[in-house]
N, C-alpha and C positions, 0 to 999 in steps of 0.2 A: 504494500500500500504506500503510495507516494505521500510524503508529508512536506508541506511548504509553509513558509511564514510570509505574511504581508505586513509591512511596517508603514504606518500612515500618520503623518503629522497633520491630522484632520480631526477636529473636535466633533463629537457626535451630539447633535442638538435636535431635540424633537420639534423645536420652533423653526428650524431651518433644514428641512428635508430637501436635498437637492439631487441633481443628476448623478453625482458620485455615490450617494447612498443607494439609489436604485441599481447602479452598477454593482456595488458590493453585494447587495442582496441576490441579484441574478447570478453573479459569479459564484457565490457560496452554494446556491442551489444546484448549479451545474456541476460543481466540484463534488458535492454530496452524491450526485447521480453517478459520477465516474469513480467514486471511492477515493477521492483526493482529500486528505485531511489538512485543514488550514488553522494555524494559530494567527490571530489578528492582533497586532500591536497598535493600539490607539492611545491617545492621551487620557481617555476616560471610559468608564463602563457605560453601557446603554442597553435598554431592553425594549425600546420602541420599535415599531415596524418589525423587520425580520431579525433585528440584532439579538433578540432573546435566544435565538438558536446558534449564535456565534460563540466560538471559544475566544473571548477577548482577554488579552493580557494587558491590563491598563497600567500606564505610568505617565507622569507629566512629560517625561522625555522618552518617547518610544524607542529612539535609537539606543539610549543607555540600557533600556529594559531588555532589548533583544541581545545586546552584548552580554548582559548578565545571564541570559537564558540559553544562548545558542550552543554553549559547550555541552549542555545536558540534553540537547535535542538534535536528532539526526535529520536536519532539513536538507532536502534535495535542491530546493530553490528558495531564495529569499528575494521578494519583490518590494520595492519602495515606491510610495506615492507621496507627493508633497514634502519630500525630503530633499534638502539641498544636495546637488550633485557634486562629485569630485571633492570630497572632504576626507579628513583622516578617519571619519566614521567607517568608511568603506574598507580602509586598510585594516582597522581593528576587527571588522566583521570577517574578513578573509583569514585573519589570524586564528579566529576561534571556530571557523566553520569551513567545511569543504563544499558548501552549497554554491550553485550557480547564482550570481547576483544580477538582477534585472532592475534598473533604475528608470522610473517613468517621470518625465518632466511635464508638469502642467502649468508652468509659470510664464506669464507674459513678460516681455521686456519693455523698458521705458521707451517712449516715442522716439527720443533722440539718441538712444543707446546708452550704455553705461559710461561713466567718466573714465578717462584714460587709465587712472590708477587701478580702478576695479577691473578693467579689461585685462591689465597685465597680471593681476592677482589670479584671475580665472585661468589665464593661459598657464601660469605656473602650477596651479592646482590640477589642470588637465595633464600636465607632464608627470606630476607626482602621484596622482591618485586614480587616473582613468583606467590604469591597468588592473585595478581591483574590481572593476565593474565589467561583467561579461557581456551585457547588452544594454544599450541606451534606447529608450522608447520616447519619441516625441508624439504628442497628440494631434499634430498637424504637420504638413510639410514645412510650414513656417517654423515650428518648434524644432524640427530636425535641423533645419539650416542654422538656427540660433545656437543649438547645442554644439554644432561644429565650429561656429564662430567663437563661442565662448572657450571651448576646451581643446580645439585643434582638429585639423583634418585627418590626423592619424587614427581617429576613432570612427572614420566613415564606414568601414566594413563591419562594424558592430553597432550601427545606429539604424533604426528603422522607425516607421510611422504606424501607429494604430490610432485611428480616429475615435474620438468620443462618440457615444451614441445615446439615444433617448428611448424611453418606453413609449412607442407610438400609440399603442392600444389604449393608454390612459388619457390621451389628449383629445379633447373634443374638436371635431373639424368644423370650420365655418363653411357653410354650403353656398353662400353668396357673397358678393363684394359690392359695396357702394362705390360707384365711379365718380359721383359728384357728392360733395359734402361728406367725405368718408370720416370714420372715427379713428382716432390714434391713441396708442398707449405706449408707455415706457415701462419696462420691467428691469430694475437695476438696483444694485447696492448704491447708496447715495454717497459717492466719494468723487473727488475732483477728476480722477482719471477716467470716469465714465462719461464726461463731456456734456452733462445735462445743462450746464451753464451756457454752452454753445447753442443748445436748442432754445433756451430762454431768449438769448440774443436774436436768434433767427426769427422767433415769433414777433419780436418788436418791429422787424422790417417788413412784415406782411402788409398787404393792402388793408385799409380801414374796413372794407367790406368783408374780407376773410376773417380778420381779427375779431370782428363783432360777434361771430357765431362759433369760432373754433374753440374746442375744448380738448385738452390732452390730459388723460389720466395717468398718473405716475404711481406705479406700485413698487414699493421697496422702502427701506429705511437706511440710515447710516449717518456718519459724523458730519456730512456736508449738507444735511437737510436744512438747518437754520440759515446757512448762507444762501441756499437756493431760494428759500421762501423770501428772504430779504431782497435778493436780486429781482425776483418777480415784482415785489412792491416798488422798488426803485425804478424799474423799467416799465411800470404801469401795465403789466400783463398778468396780474394776479388772477383775474377772472378767466384767463385762458388755461390755467393749470389747476388740477385737482390732485393734491398729494394724498393718496389713499392708504399709505403705510404698507406694511408687509401683508401678504395674503397667502394662506395655505391652499388656495383654490385656483392658483394661476393656470393650471392645466385645463380647467373649464373656462375660466375668465377670458383667456386669449381669443376664443371663438366669438366673443362679443364685439370684436374690433376688426377694422379693415386693414390697418397697417401698424407695424411695430417701428418705433423710432429708437435707434441704438447708436448715438453719436460718440462712441467710445474712442479714447485716445490710445489705449493699449488693450490687447486681448491675446489669448492663446488659441483656444478654439471654443467658441461660446455655445454653451448648452442652451442659453436663452434664445439664441438665433435658431438653433435646431428645433426647439419646442415651438417657437412661433411659426416656423415653416410647416411643421407637422400639423398645426392648427389651420393651415391654409391661409396664413396671415403673412404677406410679404414684408420684407425687412428693409428699412432705409438705414444704412450704416456706412462706416468708414473702411478704407482698405488696409486695416491693421491686422496683425496676427494672421490667423487662418481664415478671416472673414471671406476673402475672395475665393477660397477653396470650396465654399458652399453657396455663396451668393453670386449670381451672374447678373450683371448690370442690365436693367430693363427686362430681365427674364423672370426671376423670382424675387427681385428687389431692386434697389437703387443704391449706388455707391457715390459718396461725395468726399471731397478732401477733408482730412482731419482738421478740426477747429475752424473750418470755413463756414461760418454762420450765414454768410450771404448766399452761398450755393444751396445750403440746406433750406433757407427761407424760400428760394425760388422753387425748389422741389416740392415743398409743402404747399405752396401757392398753386402750382400746376396740378398737383394731385387733388387738391380741394376743389378746383374748378373743372376737373375732369380732362384737363389738357394732356396729362400723362395717365395711362391706365396699365396696371399690371393684371393680366388676365390668366396667367399660368396657374395651374393647380400645383401649389408649392409642396404639398404633402408627399407626392409620389417619389421625389428624389430622396427624401429622408427615409421612407420605408425601404427603399432599395439599397441605400448606401450608408445610412447613419443610424440604423436601429440599434437598440441595446443588445439584441440577439447577435448581431454581427460583431459588435464590440466584444461581447463575452467570448464568442467563438474564436476571435483573433487572439485573445489572451490565453484561452485554453490551448490553442495550437502551439503557443510558446512552451507549454508544460510537457 
């Protein structure tokens, strides 16, 4: 019987059940079916959803916890998620285990890249520690490229892509789309890098006629909320935005809208975009991270330059007046290429 460990620097919160939680549940279920035993190393214990059936070894620092435990466990494979790549942790892990080590990178990079000093540190870490990682996984082609940029081209032959996926069957599909006076939503953690301030500025530049009736519902919470509310007030667009807070029902709510606005400055491979497209709701977003690997401009969404509020304003104006229309059924692509089933199978194939 194969025994593996998965190390996740990912806090388990019943108030924030996201795409990765669904992946972990589906992956555990498939491993159970195949007779693969998993020890999960998380920062905390949990029993919501499917976690009640997991063997969770909790510790504030999951990396330290597995170092403590791996000598007494015969793991064949150790996989990491949300753990910094190419650090001394991987060297210590190889010292105490004969397991194959797979490191998955979910992290977006800053819009203008890392400062020079940090770039050099990453290159040095790549030289020192990449040899202790047997396989690097990027969750998009963008991420794979950034892994190689960070740690060196010498790891190219042990770096591959496995796309994130979503549970398509749980997401309600919108059966029609308004081509004039459409409805818009935002689903986002409220922080500066998500670019919602650019959207607020874009709304100020709309025609008086459009601005009079336009409403944008914003789902999510975060440290930037007060700033965004204040900005709406200063720019006299408070009536155009409805900050609705976090919702546990987003998979149903998406189908109540015509378009998702996603003006992000940095991304890795967005599950929000995948979920919106699954709901047959096209996405207006920026060409960062892996966004263009799933969004085709004028096909299942629209792409505008990062931080360009003027272009975003023009897009919203034209969509609202029906001068631009996205008619594609956006769900089909996700069901074929970005389902949770395909994601799980790709990881099972590694084992």
